[in-house]
C-alpha positions as CSV (number, residue, x, y, z in Angstrom):
1,X,-29.9,216.8,121.8
2,X,-29.2,214.9,117.9
3,X,-25.8,212.7,117.9
4,X,-22.8,215.2,117.7
5,X,-21.5,213.1,115.3
6,X,-24.6,213.7,112.3
7,X,-24.7,217.3,113.7
8,X,-20.8,218.1,112.8
9,X,-21.4,216.7,109.4
10,X,-23.9,219.2,109.0
11,X,-21.5,222.0,110.0
12,X,-20.0,221.3,106.1
13,X,-20.0,224.7,103.7
14,X,-22.5,222.4,101.5
15,X,-25.5,221.9,103.7
16,X,-28.5,223.7,103.4
17,X,-28.1,227.2,105.3
18,X,-31.2,226.6,107.5
19,X,-30.1,223.3,108.4
20,X,-26.5,224.6,109.1
21,X,-27.7,227.3,111.5
22,X,-29.8,224.6,113.2
23,X,-27.1,222.1,113.6
24,X,-24.7,225.4,115.0
25,X,-27.5,226.0,117.3
26,X,-27.7,222.6,118.8
27,X,-24.0,222.1,119.3
28,X,-24.3,225.3,121.5
29,X,-25.2,222.5,124.0
30,X,-22.3,220.1,123.7
31,X,-20.9,218.0,126.6
32,X,-17.9,219.6,127.8
33,X,-16.2,215.8,127.2
34,X,-17.2,216.5,123.4
35,X,-15.7,219.7,123.3
36,X,-12.4,218.2,121.2
37,X,-14.9,217.1,118.5
38,X,-15.3,220.4,117.2
39,X,-11.5,221.0,116.6
40,X,-10.9,220.9,113.4
41,X,-13.4,218.0,112.0
42,X,-13.8,215.7,109.6
43,X,-12.8,217.8,106.5
44,X,-11.2,221.3,105.9
45,X,-14.9,222.1,104.4
46,X,-16.6,221.5,108.6
47,X,-13.7,223.9,109.8
48,X,-15.5,227.3,109.6
49,X,-18.8,225.9,110.8
50,X,-17.2,224.4,113.7
51,X,-15.1,227.5,114.5
52,X,-18.9,229.3,114.4
53,X,-19.7,227.0,116.9
54,X,-16.7,227.5,119.4
55,X,-17.1,231.3,118.9
56,X,-20.8,231.4,120.2
57,X,-19.6,228.8,123.1
58,X,-16.8,231.2,124.0
59,X,-14.4,231.3,127.3
60,X,-14.4,229.8,130.3
61,X,-16.4,226.7,128.1
62,X,-13.6,226.7,125.5
63,X,-10.7,226.3,128.4
64,X,-10.6,222.3,128.3
65,X,-10.0,222.9,124.4
66,X,-7.1,225.7,124.9
67,X,-4.1,223.6,123.5
68,X,-6.3,222.2,120.2
69,X,-7.4,226.1,119.3
70,X,-3.7,227.2,119.4
71,X,-3.1,223.9,117.0
72,X,-5.9,225.5,115.1
73,X,-3.8,228.6,114.4
74,X,-0.5,227.1,113.0
75,X,-1.6,227.7,109.7
76,X,-3.4,231.1,109.4
77,X,-4.6,229.8,105.6
78,X,-6.8,227.0,107.6
79,X,-10.3,227.7,107.6
80,X,-11.3,229.4,110.9
81,X,-8.1,230.2,112.0
82,X,-8.6,233.8,112.2
83,X,-11.2,233.9,114.2
84,X,-9.7,230.9,116.1
85,X,-7.1,233.6,116.9
86,X,-9.1,236.7,117.7
87,X,-10.7,234.3,120.2
88,X,-7.2,233.5,121.8
89,X,-6.1,237.5,121.9
90,X,-9.4,238.0,123.9
91,X,-8.7,235.2,126.4
92,X,-5.9,236.4,127.5
93,X,-4.5,235.4,131.1
94,X,-6.0,231.7,131.1
95,X,-3.8,231.1,127.8
96,X,-0.5,232.1,129.3
97,X,0.6,228.5,130.4
98,X,-0.1,226.7,126.9
99,X,1.5,229.9,125.2
100,X,4.3,228.6,127.6
101,X,3.7,225.1,127.0
102,X,3.9,225.9,123.1
103,X,7.5,228.1,123.5
104,X,9.1,225.3,125.4
105,X,8.0,222.2,123.3
106,X,7.9,223.5,119.7
107,X,10.7,226.3,120.0
108,X,11.6,225.2,116.6
109,X,8.5,225.9,114.6
110,X,9.3,229.1,113.1
111,X,5.8,229.2,111.6
112,X,3.4,228.5,114.5
113,X,5.3,230.6,117.3
114,X,5.7,233.7,115.0
115,X,2.0,233.2,114.2
116,X,1.7,233.8,118.4
117,X,3.7,236.5,118.5
118,X,2.2,238.4,115.8
119,X,-2.0,237.5,116.9
120,X,-1.6,236.6,120.1
121,X,1.6,238.4,122.3
122,X,2.4,241.2,120.3
123,X,-1.0,242.6,122.1
124,X,-0.4,241.6,125.2
125,X,0.2,243.9,128.2
126,X,3.7,243.8,130.5
127,X,2.2,241.8,133.2
128,X,1.6,239.3,130.5
129,X,4.9,239.1,129.2
130,X,6.5,239.3,132.4
131,X,5.2,235.9,133.1
132,X,6.6,234.5,130.0
133,X,9.7,236.3,130.1
134,X,11.9,233.0,130.8
135,X,10.4,231.3,127.5
136,X,11.3,234.7,125.5
137,X,14.9,235.0,127.5
138,X,15.2,231.2,125.8
139,X,13.7,231.8,122.4
140,X,16.5,234.4,122.4
141,X,19.1,232.1,122.9
142,X,18.5,230.3,119.7
143,X,17.6,231.5,116.1
144,X,13.8,230.7,115.6
145,X,11.9,233.5,116.6
146,X,14.7,234.9,118.6
147,X,14.6,238.3,117.5
148,X,10.5,238.7,117.9
149,X,11.6,237.4,121.0
150,X,14.4,240.0,122.1
151,X,11.7,242.9,120.6
152,X,9.2,241.8,123.3
153,X,11.5,241.7,125.9
154,X,13.0,245.1,124.9
155,X,9.6,246.8,124.3
156,X,8.3,245.6,127.9
157,X,11.6,246.8,129.4
158,X,11.9,243.5,131.3
159,X,15.5,243.4,129.5
160,X,18.0,246.5,129.8
161,X,18.9,248.3,126.4
162,X,22.6,247.8,127.2
163,X,21.8,243.8,127.5
164,X,19.9,243.5,124.4
165,X,22.2,245.6,122.2
166,X,25.4,243.2,123.5
167,X,23.1,240.1,122.6
168,X,22.7,241.5,118.9
169,X,26.6,242.1,118.6
170,X,27.0,238.7,119.3
171,X,24.5,237.5,116.6
172,X,25.7,239.8,114.3
173,X,29.5,238.5,114.4
174,X,28.7,234.8,114.5
175,X,26.4,235.2,111.6
176,X,29.1,237.6,109.8
177,X,31.8,234.6,110.4
178,X,29.5,231.7,109.4
179,X,28.9,233.4,105.8
180,X,32.5,234.0,105.7
181,X,33.1,230.5,106.5
182,X,31.1,229.5,104.2
183,X,32.3,231.8,101.2
184,X,36.2,230.6,101.9
185,X,35.4,226.7,102.4
186,X,33.4,227.1,98.7
187,X,35.7,229.4,96.9
188,X,34.5,228.1,93.7
189,X,30.7,228.9,94.4
190,X,28.9,231.7,92.2
191,X,25.5,232.2,93.4
192,X,24.6,234.8,91.1
193,X,25.7,233.1,87.9
194,X,24.1,229.9,89.0
195,X,20.7,231.8,89.4
196,X,21.6,233.6,86.1
197,X,21.9,230.6,84.0
198,X,18.8,228.7,86.2
199,X,16.9,231.8,85.1
200,X,17.5,230.6,81.3
201,X,16.2,227.4,81.5
202,X,13.6,227.6,84.2
203,X,10.8,228.2,81.4
204,X,11.6,224.9,80.3
205,X,10.7,222.1,82.8
206,X,12.8,219.1,81.2
207,X,15.8,221.1,81.1
208,X,15.2,223.3,84.7
209,X,15.2,219.5,86.6
210,X,18.3,218.7,84.8
211,X,20.0,221.6,85.6
212,X,18.8,221.9,89.4
213,X,19.7,217.9,89.9
214,X,23.5,218.9,88.3
215,X,23.9,221.7,91.0
216,X,21.8,220.6,93.3
217,X,24.9,220.9,95.9
218,X,25.2,224.8,94.7
219,X,22.1,225.4,95.2
220,X,22.0,223.7,98.4
221,X,25.0,225.9,99.5
222,X,23.4,229.1,98.0
223,X,20.2,228.6,99.5
224,X,21.9,228.5,103.0
225,X,24.2,231.3,102.1
226,X,21.1,233.5,101.2
227,X,19.1,232.8,104.5
228,X,22.4,233.5,106.5
229,X,22.6,236.9,105.1
230,X,18.4,237.5,105.2
231,X,18.9,236.7,108.9
232,X,21.9,239.0,109.0
233,X,19.6,241.4,107.5
234,X,17.1,241.3,110.5
235,X,20.0,241.6,112.7
236,X,21.1,244.5,111.4
237,X,17.2,246.0,111.3
238,X,16.3,245.3,114.9
239,X,20.2,246.4,116.3
240,X,19.0,249.9,114.5
241,X,15.8,249.2,116.1
242,X,17.2,249.0,119.8
243,X,19.5,251.6,119.1
244,X,16.3,254.3,119.0
245,X,14.6,252.8,121.6
246,X,14.0,255.2,124.4
């Protein structure tokens, strides 16, 4: 086979179609030890071609690079990410240990874990979900994808509805208290007025930069309050869902 690095170079978007297809065919014979070279190689212009090679190889050939394939779906805007997620979803049980590792080691990576839930875990059966129940319970104790974890535990009946309702009540209580304390410790904070004044200068770049700099602390507080309110709204939505669950 031709040198693998030369073949990977030919996966680039602008490579003539016949030459690129020939490289993809030859890369089906890549050695297992060279498989990591296909993980998001060179530039993003090569990733679609590398994805096609990986999809053609399929499981179990790609077993050794499953952690790297999970990394590929950290951002669904990356070339090939959707196709890689389809492959990962089809793999099923062999992926479970790697999902567990991500949930344990990167529990604060909201976007990545969110995609893993949406693209993979949400399509798993109860037997598969049971194998990650400890990790889901641990996630449910935090504030990053905790509600996704609770919903999964509810839908698959791993935790009693009553227990999840108590958890939701405690979360709602804590966030409501946190919002109240934020407002009481900053009595002069008027987020609506701040946003109204900013909207008046937003189309004047120089003015908007000055305004933001002068009120940077207030913007930070208002953003924090907005995030808490959004989180509280999500808690209330899930609480309603839980109450209607049969």
